[in-house]
C-alpha positions as CSV (number, residue, x, y, z in Angstrom):
1,M,-27.0,-10.9,-34.9
2,N,-24.4,-11.4,-31.7
3,E,-21.6,-14.0,-32.7
4,L,-21.0,-16.1,-29.9
5,R,-18.4,-19.1,-30.6
6,L,-20.3,-22.5,-29.4
7,G,-18.6,-23.0,-26.5
8,N,-19.9,-19.9,-24.7
9,Q,-22.6,-20.1,-26.4
10,L,-22.9,-23.8,-24.9
11,Q,-22.0,-22.6,-21.5
12,K,-24.3,-19.9,-21.3
13,L,-26.7,-22.7,-22.0
14,R,-25.7,-25.0,-18.9
15,E,-26.2,-21.9,-16.6
16,E,-29.0,-20.5,-18.3
17,K,-30.7,-24.4,-16.8
18,K,-28.2,-24.3,-13.3
19,M,-26.7,-27.1,-14.7
20,S,-23.1,-28.9,-13.7
21,Q,-20.8,-29.4,-16.0
22,E,-21.1,-33.0,-14.3
23,E,-24.6,-33.3,-14.5
24,V,-24.6,-32.8,-18.7
25,A,-21.3,-35.2,-19.0
26,E,-23.7,-37.3,-17.7
27,Q,-26.6,-36.7,-19.9
28,V,-24.8,-36.5,-23.0
29,G,-22.8,-39.4,-22.2
30,V,-18.7,-37.9,-21.9
31,S,-16.5,-37.5,-19.9
32,V,-17.3,-33.8,-17.8
33,Q,-12.8,-33.1,-19.8
34,N,-14.8,-33.6,-23.0
35,I,-18.1,-30.7,-21.3
36,H,-14.8,-28.5,-20.7
37,K,-13.0,-28.4,-23.8
38,W,-16.2,-27.4,-25.9
39,E,-16.8,-24.7,-22.9
40,N,-14.2,-24.0,-23.6
41,N,-13.5,-23.6,-27.4
42,Q,-10.8,-26.1,-27.7
43,S,-12.1,-28.8,-29.3
44,Y,-16.1,-28.8,-31.4
45,P,-18.7,-31.4,-30.0
46,G,-19.7,-34.1,-33.0
47,I,-23.3,-33.7,-34.0
48,Q,-24.8,-36.4,-32.4
49,H,-23.6,-34.7,-29.1
50,L,-25.1,-31.5,-30.7
51,L,-28.3,-33.4,-30.9
52,K,-28.0,-34.3,-27.6
53,L,-27.0,-31.4,-26.2
54,G,-29.8,-29.6,-27.9
55,D,-32.2,-31.9,-26.7
56,I,-30.8,-31.1,-22.9
57,Y,-31.1,-27.3,-24.2
58,G,-33.7,-26.7,-26.1
59,T,-32.4,-25.6,-29.0
60,T,-31.0,-27.1,-31.9
61,I,-28.3,-27.6,-34.9
62,D,-28.9,-25.1,-36.7
63,E,-28.6,-21.7,-34.0
64,F,-25.3,-24.1,-32.0
65,I,-23.8,-23.4,-35.8
66,K,-25.4,-20.3,-37.2
67,S,-23.5,-18.5,-34.0
68,D,-20.0,-20.0,-34.9
69,A,-18.7,-17.9,-37.4
70,A,-15.3,-20.5,-36.5
71,L,-17.0,-23.4,-36.9
72,Q,-19.2,-22.6,-39.9
73,N,-15.7,-22.8,-41.4
74,K,-15.1,-25.7,-40.0
75,I,-17.8,-27.4,-41.7
76,N,-17.3,-25.8,-45.3
77,I,-13.7,-27.5,-45.3
78,S,-14.0,-30.8,-44.2
79,E,-17.0,-30.6,-46.9
80,E,-14.2,-29.6,-49.6
81,E,-12.0,-32.0,-48.3
82,K,-14.8,-34.6,-49.1
83,E,-15.3,-33.5,-52.3
84,D,-11.4,-33.7,-53.1
85,D,-12.1,-37.6,-51.8
86,D,-14.2,-37.7,-55.0
87,E,-11.9,-36.8,-57.6
88,L,-10.9,-39.6,-60.0
89,L,-7.5,-39.2,-61.3
90,H,-5.9,-38.0,-58.0
91,P,-1.6,-37.1,-57.2
92,G,-1.5,-41.0,-55.7
93,F,-3.0,-42.5,-59.9
94,Y,-0.2,-40.9,-62.1
95,I,2.7,-41.5,-59.1
96,G,1.8,-45.4,-59.1
97,I,0.7,-45.4,-63.2
98,G,4.3,-43.9,-63.5
99,I,6.7,-46.6,-61.0
100,M,4.6,-48.7,-63.4
101,F,6.2,-47.7,-66.8
102,L,9.2,-47.2,-65.4
103,G,9.5,-50.8,-63.6
104,T,8.7,-52.4,-67.5
105,F,11.1,-49.6,-68.6
106,L,13.0,-51.2,-67.0
107,S,12.8,-54.9,-67.3
108,L,12.9,-54.5,-70.9
109,I,16.5,-53.0,-70.6
110,I,18.0,-55.3,-68.1
111,G,15.7,-58.1,-69.0
112,N,14.5,-59.6,-65.0
113,L,9.9,-59.8,-65.2
114,T,11.2,-59.4,-61.3
115,I,11.3,-55.7,-61.4
116,T,7.9,-55.9,-63.6
117,M,6.2,-57.6,-61.3
118,V,7.4,-55.3,-58.2
119,T,7.2,-52.2,-59.7
120,N,3.1,-53.2,-60.9
121,I,1.9,-54.5,-57.3
122,A,3.9,-51.2,-56.1
123,G,2.3,-48.7,-58.6
124,M,-1.2,-50.3,-57.6
125,L,-0.9,-50.1,-54.3
126,I,0.0,-46.5,-54.3
127,I,-3.0,-45.9,-57.0
128,C,-5.2,-47.7,-54.4
129,F,-4.1,-46.5,-51.2
130,Y,-2.7,-43.0,-51.7
131,K,-5.1,-41.0,-49.3
132,E,-4.3,-43.4,-46.8
133,I,-0.6,-43.4,-47.2
134,L,-0.4,-39.5,-47.2
135,K,-2.8,-39.5,-44.3
136,L,-0.5,-42.4,-41.8
137,L,2.4,-40.2,-43.1
138,K,1.2,-37.2,-41.5
139,D,0.3,-38.9,-38.3
140,I,3.5,-40.2,-38.4
141,K,4.8,-36.7,-38.3
142,K,2.1,-35.4,-36.3
143,D,3.8,-37.8,-33.7
144,F,6.9,-37.3,-34.5
145,Y,6.9,-33.4,-33.2
146,E,4.7,-33.9,-30.5
147,Q,7.1,-36.3,-29.0
148,G,9.9,-34.1,-29.4
């Protein structure tokens, strides 16, 4: 089978239908810039947009995905990340428990129960929101490097 990147396939199908990027953008409900990025392999359309494009071009999502190995790889990576999300005992669990034990130990040595309360709350927050904290830190890092 001839491997085409999704963008090249989208452009080819649009040209076969003798449609402009503006016409496709209007039917899909996105900007012309999105169509341009998709056709130039700068980004991928979401599933809902692929469904609309399939209707317009008379093809299926299956055909879009089969033709683009990079898109298949991206989907596989996304599925692996989803499996990781289901992991019960992530590193945040161990970090949070460690902080809670450390706080309890310090409060026994110092004799201050406030330390236990604060570290238990911090530990619980880390356990519950570990993945969100990591995502926030990654977003901050990304923003920092984009502005620099």
